[in-house]
C-alpha positions in Angstrom: 90.5 48.6 117.4 88.6 51.3 116.3 86.7 50.7 113.1 86.8 52.6 109.5 83.3 53.9 110.3 84.0 54.5 113.9 86.9 56.6 112.5 84.8 58.2 109.5 82.2 59.1 112.2 84.7 60.9 114.5 86.1 63.1 111.6 82.9 64.0 110.8 82.5 64.6 114.5 85.4 67.4 114.7 85.4 68.6 111.2 82.7 71.9 112.0 86.2 72.7 115.1 88.8 71.7 112.3 87.3 73.8 110.4 87.0 77.2 112.7 90.5 76.5 113.6 91.3 76.6 109.8 89.0 79.2 109.0 91.4 81.3 111.5 94.4 80.8 110.0 93.3 82.5 107.0 92.2 85.1 108.9 95.0 86.1 111.3 98.0 84.4 109.1 98.2 87.3 107.0 96.9 90.9 105.9 94.5 90.5 102.9 91.4 92.8 101.8 88.6 91.6 103.0 87.0 90.9 100.2 89.9 88.2 100.0 89.2 87.0 102.9 86.1 86.0 103.1 86.7 84.4 99.6 88.8 81.9 100.6 86.0 81.3 103.9 83.4 80.5 101.7 86.0 77.9 100.3 87.0 76.5 103.3 83.4 75.7 104.8 82.1 74.7 101.1 84.4 72.0 100.8 85.8 71.0 104.4 89.5 70.0 104.7 90.0 70.2 100.8 89.5 73.7 100.8 92.0 75.1 103.5 94.6 72.6 102.0 94.3 74.4 98.7 94.4 77.7 100.6 97.8 76.5 101.8 98.7 75.7 98.2 97.8 78.6 95.9 96.3 81.3 99.4 99.4 81.4 101.1 101.2 84.7 100.3 104.0 85.9 102.9 106.9 82.9 101.7 105.9 83.6 98.2 105.8 87.6 98.1 109.1 88.2 100.2 111.0 85.9 97.3 109.6 88.7 95.0 110.6 91.2 97.4 114.4 90.3 96.0 113.3 90.6 92.5 112.5 94.1 92.9 115.3 94.5 94.6 117.2 92.7 91.9 115.5 94.7 89.3 116.2 98.2 90.7 119.9 97.3 91.2 120.4 96.6 87.7 118.1 99.8 86.8 121.2 101.2 88.9 123.6 99.8 86.9 122.6 100.8 83.8 122.3 104.5 85.2 126.7 104.2 86.4 127.1 102.7 82.5 125.3 106.1 80.7 124.2 104.0 77.9 123.4 106.5 74.8 120.4 104.5 73.9 118.6 105.0 77.0 119.3 109.4 77.6 115.7 109.1 77.9 116.0 107.4 81.6 117.8 110.3 83.5 115.2 112.7 84.4 116.5 114.1 88.1 112.8 115.2 88.8 109.3 115.9 88.2 109.4 119.3 87.3 111.6 118.6 84.3 110.1 115.4 83.3 107.0 117.3 82.2 108.1 120.3 81.0 109.0 119.2 77.9 105.7 117.6 77.5 102.6 120.5 78.9 102.6 121.9 76.0 102.0 118.8 73.8 99.4 117.3 76.6 97.5 120.7 77.1 96.3 118.9 80.2 97.3 119.0 83.7 95.9 115.9 85.1 97.1 113.3 81.7 100.5 115.1 83.1 99.9 113.9 86.3 99.0 111.0 84.6 102.5 110.5 83.3 104.0 111.3 86.7 102.0 108.8 88.6 103.9 106.3 85.9 106.7 107.3 86.7 107.2 107.6 89.7 104.9 104.4 90.6 105.5 102.3 88.1 109.1 103.5 86.6 107.2 104.4 83.4 109.8 106.6 81.4 108.3 108.9 79.2 109.2 108.2 75.1 108.1 110.3 72.6 110.5 108.9 69.3 107.6 106.2 68.8 105.7 104.9 65.6 102.8 102.5 66.7 100.9 100.0 64.4 98.0 98.8 66.0 96.8 95.1 65.1 93.6 93.3 65.6 93.9 90.0 64.2 95.8 86.8 64.8 97.1 87.2 60.7 98.5 90.5 60.5 100.1 89.8 64.0 101.8 87.3 63.4 102.4 87.9 59.8 104.5 91.0 60.9 106.2 89.2 63.6 107.6 86.5 61.3 108.8 89.5 59.0 110.9 91.2 62.1 111.9 87.6 63.1 113.4 86.9 59.3 114.8 90.6 59.2 116.4 90.2 63.1 120.5 90.5 63.5 121.4 90.7 66.7 119.4 89.3 69.4 115.5 88.3 69.7 113.9 88.3 73.5 110.1 86.5 73.2 108.2 86.4 76.2 104.8 84.4 76.5 102.3 83.2 78.9 101.2 80.7 76.9 102.8 78.3 73.7 101.1 76.0 72.3 102.2 73.2 70.4 100.4 73.5 67.5 100.8 74.5 63.8 101.4 78.4 65.4 103.6 77.3 67.8 106.2 74.6 65.8 105.9 77.2 63.0 107.6 80.0 66.0 110.1 77.5 67.2 111.3 77.0 63.3 111.8 80.7 62.3 113.7 81.4 66.1 115.9 78.2 65.7 116.7 79.2 62.0 118.3 82.9 63.3 119.5 81.0 66.3 121.4 78.5 63.7 122.5 82.1 62.0 124.4 83.6 65.1 121.5 85.7 66.7 120.7 85.7 70.3 117.1 83.9 70.7 116.1 84.4 74.3 112.3 82.4 75.1 110.9 82.7 78.5 107.3 81.4 79.3 105.5 81.1 82.1 105.4 77.4 84.3 101.4 77.3 84.9 100.6 78.9 81.3 102.8 75.9 79.7 102.4 73.0 82.1 100.3 71.3 79.3 103.5 72.1 76.5 106.1 69.5 76.2 108.9 70.3 76.2 109.9 68.6 73.2 108.6 70.8 70.8 111.7 73.6 71.8 114.2 71.0 71.0 114.8 72.4 67.8 115.4 76.1 69.0 118.1 74.9 71.9 120.0 72.5 69.0 120.2 75.6 67.3 121.9 77.7 70.0 118.8 79.3 71.3 117.9 79.5 75.2 114.5 78.5 76.8 113.6 79.9 80.3 110.6 79.2 82.6 109.1 82.0 84.8 108.6 80.1 87.7 108.5 76.7 87.1 104.9 74.6 87.5 104.7 73.9 92.1 101.8 73.7 93.5 102.8 76.8 96.8 103.1 78.9 93.0 99.9 78.6 91.1 99.0 81.6 92.4 101.2 84.2 90.7 101.7 83.3 86.6 104.0 86.0 84.5 101.0 87.0 82.4 103.1 89.2 80.2 103.3 89.1 75.9 106.0 90.9 74.4 108.5 90.7 72.2 111.7 92.7 71.3 113.8 92.4 68.0 117.4 93.9 68.0 116.4 96.9 70.4 114.3 98.8 67.5 111.5 96.8 67.4 108.7 95.9 70.2 105.7 94.3 70.7 103.2 94.3 73.2 99.3 92.8 73.6 96.9 90.0 74.6 97.7 87.6 71.9 99.6 84.4 73.1 101.1 81.5 70.6 98.0 79.4 69.6 95.9 78.3 66.7 93.2 80.0 68.4 94.6 83.6 68.3 94.4 82.6 64.1 91.0 82.0 64.9 91.4 78.2 63.8 90.0 76.3 66.8 86.2 76.4 66.3 85.1 77.0 70.0 86.6 80.5 70.1 85.7 81.3 66.3 87.4 84.3 64.8 89.4 86.2 67.5 89.8 89.3 68.3 92.4 90.6 70.5 94.6 93.9 70.8 98.6 94.2 69.6 100.8 96.8 69.0 104.4 97.0 66.6 106.2 99.8 68.5 110.0 100.9 66.6 111.2 103.8 69.1 112.4 104.5 72.3 109.7 102.2 73.9 110.8 98.9 72.4 114.1 99.6 74.7 111.9 99.6 77.5 110.5 96.2 76.9 113.8 94.7 76.6 114.3 96.6 80.1 111.8 94.6 81.4 112.4 90.7 79.8 116.0 91.2 80.9 115.0 91.6 84.7 112.4 88.8 84.6 115.1 86.3 82.3 117.8 87.3 85.1 115.2 86.4 87.8 114.9 82.9 86.7 117.7 82.3 84.7 121.2 84.3 87.2 123.4 81.4 85.2 122.8 82.8 81.8 122.5 86.5 82.8 122.2 89.0 80.4 124.3 91.9 81.0 122.3 94.8 80.0 124.6 97.5 77.6 124.8 99.2 74.2 124.2 96.3 72.5 120.5 95.8 74.0 119.8 99.8 73.9 121.2 100.9 70.4 120.8 104.8 69.3 117.4 105.2 67.3 117.0 107.6 64.8 113.9 109.1 65.3 110.6 108.8 62.6 110.5 111.3 60.4 107.2 112.5 61.5 106.0 113.2 65.3 106.7 110.5 67.4 103.8 108.8 69.7 104.4 109.2 73.3 104.4 106.5 75.5 105.6 104.8 79.0 105.7 101.3 79.4 104.3 100.2 83.2 104.6 96.8 84.8 103.0 95.7 87.4 103.1 92.6 89.4 104.4 91.0 92.9 107.8 92.1 91.9 106.9 96.1 92.2 106.4 97.9 95.0 103.1 99.6 93.7 100.0 98.3 92.0 101.5 100.0 89.5 99.5 99.3 86.4 96.3 99.0 88.8 96.9 102.9 90.2 97.6 104.4 86.1 94.0 102.5 85.2 92.6 103.7 87.8 93.7 107.4 87.8 93.1 107.2 83.6 89.2 106.6 85.2 89.0 108.9 87.9 90.3 112.3 85.2 88.0 111.1 82.5 86.2 113.9 81.2 84.2 112.9 78.0 84.5 109.2 77.9 85.6 106.1 79.7 86.2 102.9 77.0 86.9 99.7 78.2 87.4 96.4 76.1 88.6 93.2 78.2 87.9 88.9 78.2 87.6 89.5 82.3 85.6 92.1 84.3 86.1 91.8 87.9 87.3 95.1 89.5 87.6 95.7 93.0 85.7 98.2 94.7 87.8 101.6 93.8 87.1 101.0 90.4 84.1 99.9 90.5 83.0 102.7 91.9 84.5 105.0 90.1 82.9 104.2 86.6 79.5 104.1 88.4 80.2 107.7 89.9 82.0 108.6 86.2 78.8 107.4 84.5 76.4 109.0 86.9 78.1 112.3 85.9 77.3 112.1 82.3 80.3 110.4 81.4 79.4 108.2 78.4 81.3 104.9 79.6 81.0 101.8 77.9 82.6 98.2 77.9 82.6 95.0 76.2 83.1 91.4 77.1 82.9 88.4 75.3 79.8 86.8 74.6 80.8 83.6 74.5 83.6 83.3 77.8 86.6 80.8 77.7 85.6 80.4 81.2 82.1 80.1 83.1 82.6 81.2 85.9 83.8 84.8 85.0 81.6 85.2 82.5 79.0 85.3 85.5 81.0 86.9 87.4 81.6 90.1 85.0 77.6 90.0 84.5 77.2 90.5 88.4 79.0 93.5 88.3 78.2 94.7 85.2 74.2 94.7 86.0 75.1 97.1 88.6 76.9 99.5 86.2 73.8 99.8 84.6 72.1 101.0 86.5 74.4 104.0 86.7 74.0 104.4 83.2 77.0 102.1 82.4 76.4 101.0 78.2 77.6 97.3 78.5 77.6 95.0 75.1 79.0 91.5 74.8 81.0 91.1 71.5 79.9 88.3 69.2 81.6 87.8 66.0 83.8 85.6 68.2 85.8 85.8 71.1 87.5 89.3 72.3 90.5 89.1 74.3 91.4 92.7 73.7 92.4 94.7 76.8 92.2 98.3 76.3 91.1 101.7 78.1 90.8 104.8 76.2 89.8 108.5 78.0 88.5 111.1 76.2 90.2 111.2 72.8 94.1 111.5 73.9 94.7 108.6 76.5 94.8 104.6 75.5 96.2 101.9 77.4 97.0 98.5 76.1 99.0 95.7 77.3 98.0 92.7 78.8 96.3 93.3 82.3 92.4 92.1 82.4 90.3 94.5 84.3 90.8 92.7 86.9 91.3 92.0 91.0 94.2 88.7 89.3 95.4 91.2 86.9 95.8 94.3 89.5 96.7 92.2 92.2 98.2 88.8 91.6 100.1 88.3 88.3 103.1 90.1 86.5 101.5 92.1 83.8 102.9 95.1 81.6 100.9 98.0 79.9 101.4 100.4 77.5 100.3 104.5 78.3 99.8 106.1 74.2 99.3 110.0 75.0 98.2 110.3 70.9 95.4 111.7 69.5 95.8 110.3 66.2 96.5 107.1 67.9 93.6 107.3 70.2 91.6 107.8 67.6 92.7 105.4 65.8 91.6 102.8 68.8 88.2 104.6 68.6 87.3 103.7 65.1 88.4 99.8 66.2 86.1 100.2 69.6 83.1 101.8 67.5 83.4 99.0 64.9 83.1 96.3 67.5 79.8 97.7 69.2 78.8 97.0 65.8 79.8 93.6 66.0 78.1 93.4 69.6 74.9 93.5 71.5 74.2 95.8 73.7 73.0 94.1 77.4 69.5 96.7 77.9 68.7 96.9 81.8 65.5 95.3 80.9 66.7 92.3 79.9 69.0 92.0 82.8 66.5 92.6 85.5 64.2 89.7 83.1 67.4 86.8 83.6 66.7 83.7 85.0 66.5 83.0 89.4 69.5 80.3 88.1 71.3 82.9 86.3 71.1 85.0 89.0 71.6 82.1 91.7 75.4 81.7 89.1 76.4 85.3 88.8 75.7 85.8 92.8 78.1 83.0 93.0 80.6 83.9 91.3 80.9 87.2 92.2 82.0 85.6 95.8 84.8 84.1 94.0 85.7 86.9 92.2 88.7 87.7 94.3 90.3 84.3 93.6 89.4 83.8 89.6 
């Protein structure tokens, strides 16, 4: 009978051959980008056995994407059903062809390439153009949650609220209390949370809401084989007229009350208008996917006719992206924005790990004389992501991109501005995870006045940031270079 030491010796001898077999599985089992394949191969060889187990749990994609293909089919069926109902509040969705879709807005946009972006977001991402929107910008937690609490208090028909993270802390309990109060009044309240993002949040925190008649939904209850796919969307729709979208989650850190992060700088917008109904569509799609027994039947209640604002409304499209969409919709829109910019490209993102296409497009833009600026946090919440970001920024510096680290706390804003007209705001980070794996949602805003407000905030943030000079970057330590190189290799998996 073999001894324990003999067994260990045998396992060590066959380990290289087993790893080769595991590597072959990664290469031939599924079609994926070379960058992702190489990243997984590195994990498998650096952490034998355990690396392949990790791949099986979170890296194997075929079965999981089939699940989300079913969601895509459900989404399309719901949209067809809505079209058949001829809901008055969704008149903006009835647009039969490209020419009629953009004809009424060319005189407003003045730029053919912007009309092309508009149509891309419609054809690829199902982003219907709405124009009777009023938008308020919120960059701090106190303003954002004060407005949200006020709107929740005034709700009369329904509140649909969705977040990636919902903490069991002071802010989280206040939100639950406010929602429970409205549910007790007879207002329909549905709270949808991501399973991975809230795996440590105790379910007892939601008991007051459920007892009051509200409903809780978990998007993909945590299973190890699902851990790589997360619903990163953050939105709220109230009475079909008011919508919130942006980077804030629910937690005390988003109020700037957690010492580790310090002041929290983020970006959220409050929408009054038809774009809020588009947010509502996406909430219903997500809810019906995870809870078909309590399915929301789309109708006039959720999509009321909204009186147009007294002043000129803001042109806007809501675009979702993720494993449940035919195309990488948000990625396509952001990539199109970058390639079409004439004067400036300004980016704020907490995580910067772009794919080759966007990375090269930014370098080409800077080399073409376009003003390209990128702001990331000086003090990140994940060190690997920070090192990875710096590895990309170093190359962009050589092309003339201006890069900055925000020093007055933690910046979580997710924003892309081109020229003086188009701004994208939402939940999407400028990284491969957001582009390829997460469920995300963004607003594409076509408005000179509003974009100028975003630009003003961007310039204000630059005053609270330290520029990364090419001289300082070239003089970084050898250990910093090693950390950046290693993190860069893992960038497709971060």
